[in-house]
C-alpha positions as CSV (number, residue, x, y, z in Angstrom):
1,M,0.3,0.1,0.2
2,N,2.7,2.3,1.0
3,I,3.8,2.3,-2.7
4,Y,0.6,3.0,-4.0
5,L,0.2,5.6,-2.0
6,K,3.7,6.8,-3.2
7,E,2.8,6.6,-6.6
8,H,-1.0,8.2,-6.1
9,P,0.0,11.0,-3.5
10,K,-2.7,13.0,-4.1
11,L,-4.8,9.9,-2.4
12,E,-5.3,9.5,1.2
13,E,-4.9,5.8,2.7
14,K,-8.7,5.2,3.0
15,D,-8.8,6.0,-0.9
16,A,-6.0,3.3,-1.3
17,I,-7.6,0.6,0.6
18,E,-11.1,0.9,-1.2
19,Y,-8.7,0.4,-4.0
20,F,-7.4,-2.5,-2.9
21,K,-10.7,-3.8,-1.6
22,S,-11.9,-3.4,-4.8
23,Q,-9.3,-5.2,-7.0
24,I,-9.7,-8.2,-4.4
25,D,-13.1,-8.5,-5.1
26,Q,-12.5,-8.4,-9.0
27,N,-9.9,-10.7,-8.8
28,M,-12.0,-13.3,-6.8
29,F,-14.9,-12.6,-9.1
30,L,-12.6,-13.8,-12.4
31,L,-10.9,-16.5,-10.4
32,I,-14.5,-18.3,-9.8
33,E,-15.2,-17.5,-13.6
34,E,-12.2,-19.3,-14.0
35,Y,-13.5,-22.3,-12.0
36,L,-16.5,-22.5,-13.3
37,K,-15.5,-22.6,-17.2
38,E,-14.5,-25.4,-19.1
39,S,-11.1,-26.2,-19.5
40,T,-8.6,-29.1,-19.7
41,L,-7.7,-28.2,-16.3
42,S,-8.9,-31.1,-13.4
43,I,-11.4,-29.9,-11.1
44,K,-9.5,-30.9,-8.7
45,C,-6.7,-28.7,-9.8
46,K,-9.4,-26.1,-10.0
47,L,-10.5,-26.5,-6.7
48,F,-7.3,-26.6,-5.0
49,H,-6.2,-23.1,-6.4
50,L,-9.8,-21.8,-5.7
51,N,-9.6,-22.8,-2.0
52,T,-5.9,-21.5,-1.5
53,V,-7.0,-18.1,-2.6
54,K,-10.5,-18.1,-0.4
55,I,-8.2,-19.7,2.8
56,S,-5.4,-16.8,1.9
57,N,-8.6,-14.2,1.6
58,L,-9.6,-15.6,5.2
59,F,-6.6,-14.9,7.0
60,Y,-5.2,-11.2,5.1
61,N,-9.3,-10.0,6.0
62,G,-8.9,-11.7,9.8
63,M,-5.6,-9.6,10.4
64,D,-6.7,-6.7,8.5
65,G,-3.6,-6.9,6.3
66,L,-4.9,-3.9,4.2
67,T,-4.4,-1.1,7.1
68,S,-2.2,-2.8,9.5
69,K,1.5,-1.8,8.3
70,T,3.3,-4.8,10.0
71,E,0.9,-7.2,10.9
72,M,0.9,-9.2,7.3
73,S,4.5,-8.6,7.0
74,Q,4.9,-10.5,10.3
75,Y,2.5,-13.2,9.5
76,I,4.0,-13.7,6.1
77,N,7.5,-14.0,8.0
78,D,6.3,-16.2,10.3
79,V,4.6,-18.9,7.5
80,L,7.9,-18.8,5.3
81,F,10.6,-18.8,7.9
82,R,9.4,-20.0,10.9
83,S,10.1,-24.2,12.0
84,I,6.7,-26.3,11.9
85,V,8.4,-28.0,14.9
């Protein structure tokens, strides 16, 4: 979001949040369209990707990653670098 605000200095933080929320909604809609469309990909493969996005979106929204400058980066670091054991 910081990069977006630097590229659009006339916008306020709330405008950037609204922009990203609309982008998330649009892309989720496109993904669902792709899931429902006939293709050579198996339904299991498409379902896996759809569920992955839905779970990521759930975690992201649950942590309010759009407004927190540190929470999402901490979550990503935990997921990528923290030992499971």
